[in-house]
C-alpha positions in Angstrom: -74.3 -114.1 27.8 -76.6 -116.8 29.4 -79.8 -115.7 30.2 -81.7 -116.5 33.4 -85.2 -117.4 33.6 -87.3 -114.3 35.0 -89.3 -116.2 37.1 -85.9 -117.1 38.9 -85.9 -115.5 42.6 -83.9 -112.4 42.8 -80.5 -111.9 44.2 -80.2 -110.1 47.8 -77.1 -108.4 48.1 -76.2 -105.8 51.1 -73.9 -102.7 50.5 -72.8 -99.4 52.1 -72.9 -97.3 48.8 -74.8 -97.7 45.6 -73.8 -95.4 42.9 -76.0 -95.3 39.7 -74.5 -94.4 36.3 -70.9 -94.5 35.1 -69.7 -91.7 33.6 -66.4 -90.0 34.6 -67.7 -88.7 37.8 -69.5 -91.9 39.2 -65.9 -94.1 37.9 -64.2 -91.6 39.8 -66.0 -92.3 43.0 -65.1 -96.0 42.3 -61.8 -95.1 41.9 -61.2 -93.1 45.0 -63.1 -95.4 47.0 -60.7 -98.3 45.9 -58.7 -97.2 48.0 -61.0 -96.9 51.3 -60.4 -99.8 53.5 -63.7 -101.0 55.1 -66.0 -99.3 52.6 -68.6 -101.3 50.1 -69.4 -99.4 47.2 -71.0 -100.8 43.8 -71.7 -98.5 40.5 -74.4 -99.6 38.4 -74.5 -98.9 34.6 -77.7 -99.8 32.5 -75.3 -99.7 29.3 -72.7 -103.2 28.1 -69.6 -100.8 28.2 -68.6 -97.5 29.1 -68.9 -94.7 26.0 -68.1 -91.1 26.4 -70.0 -89.1 23.8 -69.4 -91.5 20.9 -71.5 -89.0 18.5 -68.6 -86.3 19.1 -65.7 -88.6 18.9 -63.8 -86.8 16.3 -60.5 -88.4 15.3 -58.3 -84.9 16.8 -60.5 -83.2 19.1 -59.1 -82.4 22.6 -60.3 -82.5 26.2 -60.8 -79.2 27.1 -59.2 -79.7 30.4 -55.5 -80.4 31.3 -55.0 -84.3 31.9 -54.3 -83.8 36.0 -58.4 -83.2 35.7 -58.5 -87.2 35.5 -60.5 -89.2 38.3 -58.6 -89.0 40.9 -55.3 -86.7 40.5 -56.4 -83.5 42.0 -57.2 -85.3 45.1 -54.8 -88.2 45.2 -52.0 -87.7 42.8 -50.4 -90.8 44.0 -53.3 -93.3 43.2 -52.9 -96.4 41.0 -55.8 -94.9 38.9 -54.4 -91.4 37.4 -54.0 -90.7 34.0 -50.2 -90.9 34.6 -50.5 -94.4 35.9 -52.3 -95.2 32.4 -50.1 -93.8 30.4 -47.5 -96.0 32.2 -49.2 -98.9 32.1 -49.7 -98.8 28.1 -46.5 -98.1 27.8 -47.1 -93.9 26.3 -45.4 -92.0 29.1 -42.7 -90.8 27.0 -44.3 -90.1 23.8 -47.0 -88.2 25.9 -44.0 -86.4 27.9 -42.6 -85.6 24.0 -45.8 -84.7 23.0 -45.8 -81.5 25.1 -49.5 -80.6 25.5 -51.2 -80.8 28.5 -54.9 -81.8 26.7 -55.4 -85.3 25.6 -57.5 -85.9 22.9 -60.7 -87.1 23.7 -60.4 -90.4 22.3 -57.1 -90.9 24.3 -59.3 -89.5 27.4 -62.1 -92.1 26.9 -59.6 -95.3 26.4 -58.2 -93.9 29.9 -61.7 -94.0 31.2 -62.5 -97.5 30.1 -59.2 -99.3 31.3 -60.1 -97.6 34.8 -63.0 -99.3 34.4 -61.6 -102.2 33.7 -59.4 -102.5 36.7 -62.5 -101.7 38.9 -64.8 -104.9 40.3 -67.1 -102.4 41.9 -68.1 -101.4 38.3 -71.1 -103.5 37.0 -72.2 -102.9 33.4 -75.6 -104.5 31.9 -77.3 -103.3 35.5 -80.2 -101.3 35.0 -81.8 -99.6 38.0 -85.4 -99.9 37.6 -86.6 -98.5 41.5 -85.1 -96.9 44.1 -87.2 -96.9 47.3 -86.5 -96.4 51.2 -87.2 -99.2 53.9 -88.3 -97.5 56.8 -87.9 -100.5 58.6 -84.2 -101.5 57.9 -83.5 -97.8 57.2 -82.0 -98.7 54.1 -82.3 -97.6 50.3 -83.9 -100.6 47.9 -82.8 -101.0 44.4 -84.7 -103.5 42.2 -82.1 -104.2 39.3 -82.2 -105.8 36.3 -79.0 -107.4 35.0 -78.3 -108.5 31.1 -78.7 -111.9 31.4 -82.0 -111.1 32.7 -81.4 -112.0 36.1 -83.4 -109.7 38.8 -81.3 -108.3 42.0 -82.6 -106.7 45.1 -79.4 -104.1 46.5 -79.8 -102.7 49.7 -77.7 -99.7 50.7 -76.9 -96.9 53.5 -76.2 -94.3 51.0 -76.8 -93.7 47.3 -75.3 -91.6 44.7 -76.8 -90.5 41.5 -74.9 -90.1 38.6 -77.3 -90.5 35.5 -75.8 -87.6 33.7 -77.7 -85.6 31.0 -79.9 -86.0 27.6 -79.9 -84.1 24.5 -82.5 -81.5 24.6 -84.3 -79.7 22.0 -86.3 -76.2 22.0 -89.9 -76.3 21.3 -89.0 -74.3 17.9 -86.9 -77.3 16.7 -88.5 -80.0 18.5 -91.4 -80.5 15.8 -89.3 -81.0 13.0 -89.3 -84.9 11.9 -86.4 -86.5 13.2 -84.8 -87.4 9.3 -84.7 -83.8 9.0 -82.7 -82.8 12.3 -79.7 -84.0 14.3 -78.7 -83.4 17.6 -75.0 -82.8 18.2 -74.9 -85.7 20.5 -75.6 -88.2 17.3 -73.9 -86.1 14.9 -71.1 -88.5 13.7 -73.8 -91.5 14.0 -75.8 -89.8 11.3 -73.1 -89.3 8.5 -74.9 -90.8 5.7 -77.6 -88.3 6.3 -75.5 -85.6 6.2 -73.8 -86.5 3.4 -76.8 -86.7 1.5 -77.9 -83.3 2.6 -76.8 -80.2 -0.2 -77.4 -77.5 2.8 -76.4 -78.5 6.5 -77.4 -75.8 8.9 -76.0 -75.6 12.8 -78.3 -74.1 15.5 -76.9 -73.2 18.7 -73.0 -72.9 19.3 -70.9 -73.9 22.0 -67.6 -76.4 21.8 -70.2 -78.6 20.1 -71.8 -76.7 17.9 -68.8 -75.0 16.5 -66.8 -78.5 16.5 -69.8 -79.7 13.9 -69.4 -76.3 12.1 -65.5 -77.5 11.6 -66.5 -80.8 10.4 -68.6 -79.1 7.8 -66.2 -76.6 6.8 -64.1 -79.1 6.5 -66.6 -81.6 3.9 -67.5 -78.2 2.2 -63.5 -77.6 1.5 -63.7 -80.7 -0.5 -66.6 -80.1 -2.6 -69.3 -80.9 0.1 -72.8 -79.0 0.7 -73.8 -75.2 1.7 -73.0 -74.8 5.3 -75.1 -71.9 7.9 -74.4 -71.5 11.6 -76.7 -69.5 13.3 -76.6 -68.9 16.9 -78.7 -66.3 19.2 -75.3 -65.2 21.3 -74.4 -61.9 20.1 -71.1 -63.6 19.2 -69.4 -67.1 18.5 -68.2 -66.3 22.1 -64.6 -68.4 23.6 -64.7 -70.1 26.4 -63.1 -67.8 29.4 -60.4 -69.6 30.3 -58.1 -66.7 31.6 -56.3 -67.6 35.0 -58.4 -65.7 37.5 -61.5 -66.4 35.9 -60.8 -70.4 36.2 -60.4 -69.7 39.8 -64.2 -69.4 39.6 -64.2 -73.8 38.9 -62.1 -74.4 42.2 -63.5 -75.3 45.3 -62.8 -72.0 46.8 -65.6 -70.8 44.5 -67.7 -73.4 45.1 -67.8 -73.2 48.9 -68.7 -69.6 48.6 -71.4 -70.4 45.8 -73.1 -72.8 47.9 -73.7 -70.3 50.7 -75.4 -67.5 48.3 -79.2 -67.0 48.0 -80.7 -69.3 45.4 -82.1 -66.2 43.4 -78.4 -65.2 43.3 -77.2 -68.1 42.2 -79.6 -68.6 39.2 -78.3 -64.9 38.1 -75.0 -65.9 38.1 -75.4 -69.2 36.8 -77.1 -67.3 33.9 -74.2 -64.5 33.6 -71.3 -66.9 33.8 -72.5 -69.1 30.5 -69.2 -68.6 28.7 -67.1 -70.8 31.7 -68.4 -74.1 30.1 -70.8 -72.8 27.1 -68.1 -71.0 25.1 -65.6 -72.1 22.3 -62.1 -73.6 22.6 -59.7 -70.3 21.3 -58.0 -73.4 19.4 -61.5 -74.6 17.6 -62.2 -70.6 16.9 -58.7 -70.1 15.1 -59.4 -73.5 13.4 -62.8 -72.4 11.8 -61.2 -68.9 10.9 -58.6 -70.7 9.0 -60.9 -72.8 7.2 -62.7 -69.9 6.4 -59.8 -68.2 4.8 -58.9 -70.9 2.7 -62.3 -70.9 1.2 -61.2 -67.6 -0.2 -58.4 -69.2 -2.5 -60.9 -71.6 -3.6 -63.8 -71.2 -6.8 -66.7 -73.0 -7.2 -67.5 -73.7 -3.7 -71.1 -74.0 -1.9 -72.2 -71.1 0.2 -70.8 -70.8 3.8 -72.9 -68.3 6.4 -72.3 -67.6 9.5 -75.0 -65.6 11.3 -74.6 -64.6 15.3 -77.6 -62.8 17.3 -80.4 -64.7 15.4 -82.9 -67.0 17.5 -84.8 -69.8 15.8 -88.8 -69.1 16.7 -90.4 -71.7 14.6 -89.5 -74.7 12.2 -91.5 -76.4 9.5 -90.9 -78.4 6.4 -92.4 -77.0 2.9 -94.0 -79.2 -0.1 -90.4 -79.5 -1.4 -88.9 -81.3 1.7 -86.9 -78.5 2.8 -86.9 -77.0 6.2 -88.1 -73.4 6.9 -86.7 -72.0 9.7 -88.6 -68.8 11.1 -85.7 -66.5 13.0 -85.7 -63.2 14.5 -82.6 -60.8 14.3 -82.1 -60.2 17.9 -80.3 -56.6 17.6 -82.8 -55.2 15.0 -86.2 -57.5 15.8 -86.7 -58.3 12.1 -87.8 -61.8 11.3 -86.7 -63.8 8.3 -86.7 -67.6 6.9 -84.0 -69.4 6.6 -84.5 -72.7 4.3 -82.3 -76.0 4.2 -82.1 -79.6 4.0 -80.9 -80.7 7.2 -80.7 -79.2 11.0 -78.2 -79.7 13.3 -79.1 -79.0 16.8 -76.3 -77.6 19.1 -78.7 -77.1 22.2 -77.3 -78.7 24.9 -78.4 -81.2 27.2 -80.5 -81.2 30.4 -81.4 -83.5 33.5 -82.2 -87.0 32.5 -85.5 -87.5 34.9 -84.6 -90.6 36.7 -87.9 -92.5 36.3 -86.5 -95.2 38.7 -87.0 -92.7 42.0 -90.8 -92.4 41.8 -90.9 -94.6 44.9 -89.0 -91.7 46.8 -90.7 -88.6 45.0 -92.6 -87.6 48.4 -89.0 -87.9 50.1 -87.2 -85.6 48.2 -87.2 -82.2 48.8 -87.1 -79.7 46.4 -87.1 -75.8 45.4 -90.1 -73.9 43.4 -88.6 -75.1 40.4 -88.4 -78.8 40.9 -85.0 -79.2 41.3 -83.2 -81.1 44.4 -82.4 -79.1 47.5 -78.9 -79.9 47.5 -76.4 -79.5 50.6 -72.9 -79.0 50.0 -71.7 -82.1 50.6 -73.7 -82.9 47.5 -76.4 -84.7 49.1 -79.8 -83.8 48.3 -82.5 -82.7 51.7 -84.4 -85.7 52.5 -87.8 -86.0 54.8 -86.9 -86.4 58.4 -87.7 -90.3 58.2 -85.0 -91.0 56.0 -81.4 -91.4 57.5 -79.8 -92.5 54.5 -78.6 -90.1 52.1 -78.7 -89.7 48.5 -75.9 -87.7 46.6 -76.1 -86.0 43.3 -73.4 -85.3 40.7 -74.0 -83.5 37.5 -77.6 -82.6 38.9 -76.0 -79.5 41.0 -75.4 -76.6 38.8 -77.9 -74.7 40.7 -76.5 -75.1 44.0 -72.6 -75.4 43.3 -72.4 -73.5 40.3 -70.8 -73.3 37.0 -68.1 -75.8 38.2 -70.3 -78.4 38.4 -70.1 -80.0 35.3 -65.8 -79.2 35.0 -64.1 -82.4 35.5 -61.4 -80.3 37.4 -63.8 -80.6 40.1 -65.1 -83.9 40.0 -62.2 -85.7 42.5 -63.1 -83.0 45.1 -66.5 -83.4 44.7 -66.4 -87.3 45.1 -63.9 -86.6 48.2 -66.5 -84.7 49.7 -69.1 -87.5 49.6 -66.4 -90.1 50.6 -65.8 -88.2 53.3 -69.5 -87.7 54.6 -70.0 -91.3 53.8 -67.2 -92.4 56.0 -67.8 -90.0 58.8 -64.4 -88.7 58.7 -61.9 -87.2 56.5 -60.3 -90.0 54.5 -59.1 -87.8 51.7 -57.4 -84.6 53.0 -59.2 -81.5 51.1 -57.1 -78.7 49.5 -57.3 -75.7 51.2 -55.8 -73.1 49.3 -56.9 -73.6 45.4 -57.7 -69.9 44.8 -56.0 -66.4 45.3 -59.2 -64.2 44.5 -61.3 -63.9 47.8 -64.8 -64.4 46.6 -67.0 -62.8 49.8 -67.0 -60.2 52.2 -63.9 -59.8 54.4 -63.9 -61.6 57.7 -65.3 -59.6 61.0 -64.1 -60.1 64.4 -64.6 -58.7 68.0 -62.0 -55.8 68.8 -63.0 -53.3 71.2 -61.7 -49.5 70.4 -58.8 -48.2 72.6 -60.2 -46.4 75.9 -64.1 -47.2 74.8 -66.4 -49.4 75.9 -67.3 -51.2 72.8 -71.0 -51.1 72.2 -70.7 -53.6 69.4 -68.3 -56.7 69.1 -68.1 -56.4 65.2 -65.6 -54.1 63.5 -63.9 -55.2 60.2 -60.0 -56.9 60.2 -57.9 -57.3 57.1 -58.9 -60.4 55.0 -57.7 -63.7 56.0 -56.3 -66.0 53.7 -58.5 -68.7 52.1 -57.0 -71.9 53.9 -57.8 -69.9 57.3 -61.0 -69.1 56.7 -62.4 -72.5 55.0 -63.6 -74.3 57.9 -65.8 -71.5 58.9 -67.4 -71.3 55.4 -67.1 -75.1 54.3 -68.5 -76.8 57.7 -71.6 -75.2 58.1 -73.6 -76.4 55.2 -72.0 -79.7 55.9 -73.6 -79.9 59.5 -77.1 -78.6 57.8 
């Protein structure tokens, strides 16, 4: 790429919407926006290309959701950037049909994302947002951007969408370990030299990532690889709760109900509902058990140890260069030491702090825990002098519930954002998304026969979600 002198004057461009970050959520926003007439939306991504969890891109790993949870289908099933359109374009529609599996492989899903990005001129890679501020005189957001060729841009936008995603997190108990002694699951496949060299690898934490790493280590163990331990503080190696009526908690119907609840109630529910998004797929658990069973027929293999209900409280490296984990057995309260050579931390992700938002800090409204106050339409509450809106994706678990990180609600969220941006319904939002009814029954005025009513609130039977939805959904959008 040709480089430009850093002294060159910045280019100025104006847009309706600038979206920062190009993961599946903002890529889906660009896909839906591509069919909206009169909307100038661009997506900026600092990386030179789209990569989706490359450190966990195991060959046969499956997406945990149906192909219908693509960028567009659940809102616009005939959209030219649907997963089926991708299969058709790649001449793989019949093989996918014969395969008879609803869930694509993770590699295939990434290839689909890259295919869609290549068809969207609004997606711009190697564009690093350095600063985002508000110009009160022009009533526009101003973004200072550095391109991969060294050219600086100044972009203005009426609205902004943040989709910068998350970053790996380590608990304090593991953070003090030297980098050579620990790997986060997000980097696991990039650190295979370290894994191969270790005679004993311990996975700390569970969830789907931890289970897939444990599965990979068990396969290696069966072919003569090192010892494997798997420790998790959860009371069991728990499966994702993918039963049908429970899955209705990842639908727009539940999102509408959840958003209207008091924040302490939301926080309690998110903590209680961890198995909706932090459990392990049943298929992965079955594969793990199959491998453990196969080991019964082998001799001379290195040890394998699985322990649940164990919290790692401290870590250190001893004089022999081994990692020593100080653990607590949660049922008994007793402590013990666990020695290993390498730790793989399946300890999840946290919100990536957007450094470029520093000029906006005094204008963003946050709750007592420092989280954005997010309206139902996914816009953040801002100071009154800001007429533009900042929408967020992947930063709304506390406000919109356990569906927030789910790809299945992504198209719905993006359609909601685009409707808000356009000030009209450019995408019809689904009205019936769940059989379950999550709130209280509706109450309407109905006087008793031959009696002058003192109250106008008597109970009536529950109404279908389709009839009740506007009463629930529009109020937060108007706030």
